[in-house]
C-alpha positions in Angstrom: -39.5 -49.9 -37.4 -36.9 -50.0 -35.1 -39.1 -52.2 -32.5 -40.0 -54.0 -35.4 -36.2 -54.6 -35.6 -35.5 -55.5 -32.0 -38.2 -57.9 -32.2 -37.1 -60.3 -35.3 -33.5 -62.0 -34.1 -35.9 -63.1 -31.0 -39.2 -63.9 -33.0 -36.3 -66.2 -35.5 -34.6 -68.0 -32.5 -38.2 -69.1 -31.0 -39.2 -70.0 -34.7 -36.0 -72.3 -34.8 -36.6 -73.6 -31.1 -40.0 -74.9 -31.6 -38.6 -76.5 -35.3 -35.6 -78.2 -33.6 -38.0 -79.6 -30.6 -40.2 -81.0 -33.4 -37.4 -82.6 -35.1 -36.4 -84.2 -31.9 -39.4 -84.9 -30.9 -40.9 -86.4 -34.2 -37.9 -88.9 -34.1 -37.6 -90.0 -30.5 -41.4 -90.2 -30.2 -41.9 -92.5 -33.6 -38.6 -94.7 -32.5 -39.6 -95.1 -29.2 -43.4 -95.9 -30.4 -42.5 -98.1 -32.8 -40.1 -100.6 -30.9 -43.2 -100.5 -28.3 -45.8 -101.7 -30.6 -42.7 -104.2 -32.5 -42.2 -105.7 -28.9 -46.2 -105.8 -28.0 -46.6 -107.4 -31.5 -44.0 -110.1 -31.5 -44.8 -111.4 -28.0 -48.5 -112.0 -28.5 -47.3 -114.0 -31.5 -44.4 -115.9 -29.7 -47.1 -116.9 -27.3 -49.7 -117.5 -29.0 -47.9 -119.3 -31.8 -45.4 -120.9 -29.8 -46.9 -122.4 -27.2 -44.6 -125.4 -27.7 -40.9 -124.5 -28.3 -40.0 -128.2 -28.6 -42.6 -128.6 -31.7 -40.2 -126.0 -34.1 -42.4 -124.0 -35.6 -41.3 -122.7 -39.2 -43.9 -120.1 -39.2 -44.2 -116.8 -37.7 -46.3 -113.8 -38.2 -46.9 -110.2 -36.5 -50.0 -107.8 -36.2 -52.8 -111.0 -36.9 -56.2 -110.6 -36.7 -55.8 -112.0 -33.3 -53.4 -109.4 -31.9 -55.7 -106.2 -33.7 -59.0 -107.8 -32.0 -56.9 -108.0 -28.7 -55.2 -104.3 -28.6 -58.5 -102.7 -27.3 -58.2 -105.4 -24.5 -54.5 -104.3 -23.6 -55.4 -100.9 -23.8 -58.1 -100.6 -21.4 -56.5 -102.7 -18.3 -55.4 -102.2 -14.5 -55.6 -98.1 -14.0 -57.0 -97.3 -17.5 -60.4 -99.5 -16.3 -61.0 -97.3 -13.1 -60.3 -94.2 -15.0 -63.3 -95.0 -17.5 -65.1 -95.9 -14.8 -64.6 -92.5 -13.9 -65.7 -90.8 -17.1 -68.3 -92.9 -18.0 -70.4 -93.0 -14.4 -68.4 -90.3 -12.4 -67.3 -91.3 -8.5 -68.5 -93.9 -6.6 -71.4 -92.8 -4.0 -71.2 -94.2 -0.1 -69.5 -93.1 3.6 -66.4 -94.3 3.5 -64.6 -97.1 3.9 -60.8 -97.8 3.3 -61.6 -101.9 3.4 -63.2 -101.1 0.1 -62.3 -100.6 -3.5 -63.6 -97.1 -4.4 -63.0 -95.0 -7.7 -61.7 -92.4 -5.6 -58.1 -92.8 -5.9 -58.0 -91.1 -9.3 -57.4 -87.6 -10.4 -60.7 -86.1 -12.6 -58.8 -83.9 -15.0 -57.7 -86.9 -17.1 -61.2 -89.1 -17.2 -62.9 -85.1 -17.7 -61.3 -85.2 -20.7 -61.6 -88.6 -22.2 -65.2 -88.3 -21.4 -65.3 -85.0 -23.9 -63.7 -86.9 -26.3 -65.8 -90.0 -26.2 -68.4 -87.8 -27.3 -66.9 -87.5 -31.1 -68.6 -91.1 -31.4 -65.5 -93.3 -31.4 -64.4 -96.2 -29.4 -63.4 -95.5 -25.7 -60.3 -97.1 -25.9 -59.3 -95.6 -29.6 -60.4 -91.8 -28.2 -58.1 -92.9 -25.0 -54.7 -94.3 -27.3 -55.2 -90.7 -29.3 -55.2 -88.3 -26.4 -52.4 -90.2 -24.6 -50.3 -90.4 -27.6 -51.0 -86.3 -28.1 -50.3 -85.3 -24.5 -47.1 -87.4 -24.4 -45.9 -85.5 -28.0 -46.7 -82.3 -26.9 -44.8 -83.3 -23.6 -41.7 -84.3 -24.9 -41.3 -81.1 -27.2 -42.1 -79.1 -23.9 -39.4 -80.9 -22.1 -36.6 -80.4 -24.8 -37.6 -76.7 -24.7 -37.1 -76.4 -21.0 -34.1 -78.4 -21.3 -32.9 -76.1 -24.1 -33.4 -73.2 -22.0 -31.4 -74.7 -18.9 -28.4 -75.9 -20.9 -28.5 -77.2 -24.6 -30.4 -79.0 -27.6 -28.0 -82.0 -27.0 -28.7 -82.2 -23.6 -32.2 -82.0 -24.3 -32.3 -84.8 -27.0 -30.6 -86.6 -24.3 -33.3 -85.8 -21.9 -36.2 -86.9 -24.3 -34.6 -90.0 -25.7 -34.3 -91.1 -21.6 -37.7 -90.5 -21.3 -39.1 -92.1 -24.2 -37.0 -95.1 -23.9 -37.8 -95.1 -20.1 -38.4 -99.0 -18.9 -41.9 -98.1 -18.0 -42.5 -95.2 -20.7 -45.3 -97.6 -22.5 -47.4 -96.3 -20.2 -46.8 -92.5 -22.3 -49.3 -94.1 -24.4 -51.7 -95.5 -22.3 -54.9 -93.8 -21.4 -53.6 -93.6 -18.0 -52.6 -90.4 -16.0 -48.8 -90.3 -16.9 -49.7 -88.2 -20.7 -51.6 -85.8 -19.0 -49.4 -85.2 -16.1 -46.1 -85.0 -18.2 -47.4 -82.7 -20.5 -48.6 -80.4 -17.5 -45.7 -80.9 -15.4 -43.1 -79.8 -18.6 -45.6 -76.6 -19.2 -45.6 -75.7 -15.7 -41.7 -75.9 -15.5 -41.2 -74.6 -19.8 -43.5 -71.4 -18.2 -41.4 -71.1 -14.8 -38.1 -71.0 -17.0 -39.5 -68.0 -19.6 -41.9 -66.3 -16.1 -45.1 -67.1 -17.7 -46.1 -66.7 -14.5 -50.2 -66.7 -14.7 -49.4 -69.5 -17.6 -47.7 -71.5 -15.3 -50.0 -71.0 -12.3 -53.0 -72.2 -14.3 -51.2 -75.3 -15.7 -49.8 -75.7 -12.1 -53.5 -75.7 -10.9 -54.8 -78.7 -14.0 -51.9 -81.0 -13.2 -52.9 -81.0 -9.0 -56.5 -82.1 -10.8 -54.7 -84.8 -12.6 -52.0 -86.6 -9.7 -51.7 -86.0 -6.2 -48.1 -84.9 -6.3 -49.2 -81.9 -8.8 -49.9 -79.9 -5.8 -46.2 -79.5 -5.2 -45.9 -76.8 -8.2 -47.7 -74.4 -5.9 -44.6 -73.8 -3.7 -42.1 -74.2 -6.5 -44.0 -71.4 -8.5 -44.5 -69.9 -5.4 -40.6 -69.8 -5.0 -38.7 -69.5 -8.0 -41.0 -66.2 -9.0 -40.1 -64.3 -5.7 -37.7 -62.2 -7.5 -40.1 -60.9 -10.3 -43.5 -61.0 -8.2 -44.6 -58.9 -5.4 -45.4 -61.3 -2.5 -49.4 -60.8 -2.4 -49.9 -61.4 -6.1 -47.4 -64.5 -5.8 -49.1 -66.1 -3.0 -52.5 -66.1 -5.2 -50.6 -67.5 -7.9 -49.6 -70.3 -6.2 -52.8 -70.6 -4.6 -54.1 -71.1 -7.9 -51.4 -73.4 -8.7 -53.6 -75.8 -6.2 -57.2 -75.1 -7.4 -58.1 -78.8 -9.4 -56.6 -80.7 -5.8 -58.8 -78.1 -3.9 -62.0 -78.7 -6.6 -61.4 -82.7 -6.7 -61.2 -82.4 -2.7 -64.7 -80.5 -2.7 -66.3 -83.6 -5.0 -64.6 -86.6 -2.9 -66.7 -84.5 0.1 -69.6 -84.3 -1.3 -69.3 -88.2 -3.0 -67.9 -89.6 0.2 -68.1 -87.1 3.3 -63.8 -87.2 3.2 -62.3 -84.6 1.4 -59.0 -86.6 1.5 -61.0 -90.0 0.5 -57.7 -90.2 -2.4 -55.0 -90.4 0.3 -57.2 -92.5 2.7 -58.2 -95.2 -0.1 -54.9 -96.4 -0.6 -55.1 -98.7 2.2 -57.3 -100.9 -0.1 -54.4 -100.9 -2.1 -52.4 -102.0 0.2 -50.3 -98.9 1.1 -50.0 -98.2 4.6 -47.1 -96.5 5.0 -45.7 -98.9 7.3 -42.5 -100.3 5.3 -40.6 -97.2 3.7 -37.3 -98.8 3.8 -38.1 -102.5 4.4 -38.9 -103.0 1.3 -35.7 -101.4 -0.2 -33.5 -103.4 2.4 -34.7 -106.6 1.3 -34.6 -105.9 -2.2 -31.0 -105.3 -1.6 -30.7 -108.0 0.8 -31.8 -110.0 -2.5 -31.2 -108.3 -5.7 -31.8 -110.8 -7.6 -35.6 -110.9 -7.2 -37.1 -109.0 -9.8 -40.5 -109.1 -9.6 -43.0 -110.2 -6.6 -46.5 -110.1 -7.3 -47.6 -106.2 -8.0 -44.3 -105.0 -7.9 -41.2 -105.3 -10.6 -38.4 -104.5 -7.6 -35.5 -103.7 -10.2 -37.3 -100.6 -11.8 -38.9 -99.7 -9.0 -36.6 -99.5 -6.3 -34.2 -98.5 -9.2 -36.2 -95.4 -10.3 -36.1 -94.6 -6.4 -32.0 -94.4 -6.1 -32.4 -92.2 -9.6 -34.4 -90.1 -8.2 -32.6 -89.8 -5.0 -29.8 -88.9 -6.4 -31.0 -87.0 -8.8 -32.8 -84.6 -6.0 -28.8 -84.2 -4.6 -27.4 -83.2 -7.6 -29.9 -80.7 -8.5 -29.5 -79.5 -4.5 -25.7 -79.2 -5.5 -26.2 -77.4 -9.0 -28.2 -74.3 -7.0 -31.3 -76.1 -8.6 -32.5 -76.5 -4.5 -36.3 -75.5 -5.6 -36.7 -78.3 -8.7 -34.8 -80.8 -6.4 -37.4 -80.0 -3.3 -40.3 -80.8 -6.0 -38.7 -84.0 -7.2 -38.3 -84.8 -3.6 -41.8 -84.1 -2.7 -43.3 -86.3 -6.1 -41.4 -89.4 -4.7 -41.7 -89.1 -1.6 -45.7 -89.2 -1.9 -45.4 -92.7 -3.3 -43.0 -93.5 -0.9 -44.4 -93.0 2.1 -47.3 -95.2 1.0 -45.1 -98.0 2.6 -44.2 -99.8 -0.8 -42.6 -99.3 -3.8 -45.8 -100.3 -6.6 -45.8 -97.8 -9.5 -42.4 -95.9 -8.2 -41.1 -96.3 -11.9 -44.7 -95.0 -13.2 -44.1 -91.6 -10.8 -40.1 -91.3 -11.6 -41.0 -91.4 -15.5 -43.1 -88.6 -15.5 -40.7 -86.4 -13.0 -38.7 -84.0 -15.8 -36.4 -82.8 -13.5 -34.9 -85.9 -13.0 -34.2 -86.3 -16.4 -32.4 -83.1 -17.0 -30.0 -84.4 -14.2 -29.6 -87.7 -16.2 -29.2 -85.8 -19.3 -26.5 -83.9 -17.8 -24.7 -87.3 -16.5 -24.4 -88.6 -19.9 -22.7 -86.2 -22.1 -19.8 -88.9 -22.4 -21.2 -90.7 -25.8 -20.2 -94.3 -24.3 -22.2 -93.6 -21.1 -25.4 -92.7 -23.2 -25.3 -95.6 -25.5 -25.0 -97.9 -22.8 -27.8 -96.2 -20.9 -30.3 -96.0 -23.8 -29.4 -99.8 -24.7 -30.4 -101.2 -21.3 -32.7 -99.2 -21.1 -34.4 -99.7 -24.3 -34.0 -103.5 -23.5 -35.6 -103.4 -20.2 -38.7 -101.4 -22.2 -38.8 -104.1 -24.6 -39.1 -106.7 -22.1 -41.6 -104.6 -20.0 -44.2 -104.1 -22.8 -43.4 -108.4 -23.5 -44.9 -108.8 -19.5 -47.7 -106.3 -20.2 -49.1 -107.6 -23.2 -49.1 -111.4 -21.9 -51.0 -109.7 -18.4 -48.0 -109.5 -16.1 -49.8 -108.2 -13.1 -46.5 -106.4 -12.3 -46.4 -104.9 -15.3 -49.5 -102.9 -15.2 -49.3 -100.7 -12.1 
């Protein structure tokens, strides 16, 4: 009876934490996804029904049959088409050639789960959409719980709200790799904070098979467990945290003859690593250039600066392992030589939003950030809806 009595308060606290996480996440998720859907529908309606503004139309309707017919096309574009190709046909075979576009750059766990879900008989765009939103909802809950353990509930609410209203957060509702990666990163961080080392190793290993930056969770696991786990077991856990990447490298070796084809094929996308600082300097010299070709510079460059600031703050506050993980997460896309997709990488780098939530403790600062971020999100969703190339990267 005494043992039962000592467990009850902890069980009650866990139940309350889950309840508060669910309620906060539900509000944030519904609010942000409604904003995204509404922005997309309005953009389509304006461009479809008001092609000539001088005609002064008096009628505008959203969620028409034309828009609903376009939704599958919106869902299955850009990276989603590559992941769907992997899910349906597997990885391309042939000798490695960096001058040709191959699907070797796209990690396997997301298309594996998508392929399994497609066996339910629904259209791929429906299963992809469902999985993305399910993963993102759970990831927001995990993030809330993790930040709550590090700080408090109010900071946790701000953190998930900043993620959900980030300018590129619409990718969290699309069948790209972001939703699954976000779920696995947040689950790993939560497991580490709760000292559930085996669970952390499993989540980290799966994450390394979802995106290349997931490999940085393995050294984070090794370091975080240093005071609780013996060296040998800790090292084995860290190695387990990289099994996803190891398995992918084996598959690529069998398919292309190059186990690092996922990195070498980046040359085909113009990522040659030759201009790590030139793009940032050019933007600072001409900050009024919002976007160019596939690069929305305001958000990609701004996200890099935000992440670097978070790295410094985390290191100063004693979260050095998180700082190194964050730096590694942005260094990989940054070292490619351009900043295309940087905002997407930052949008699922959870420690950045822990830092941001702590910076926004004053109500005025928080409201200003969230309003500006929501406006940027609406604009990006509109650009994505009309097919702007920079909004899909």
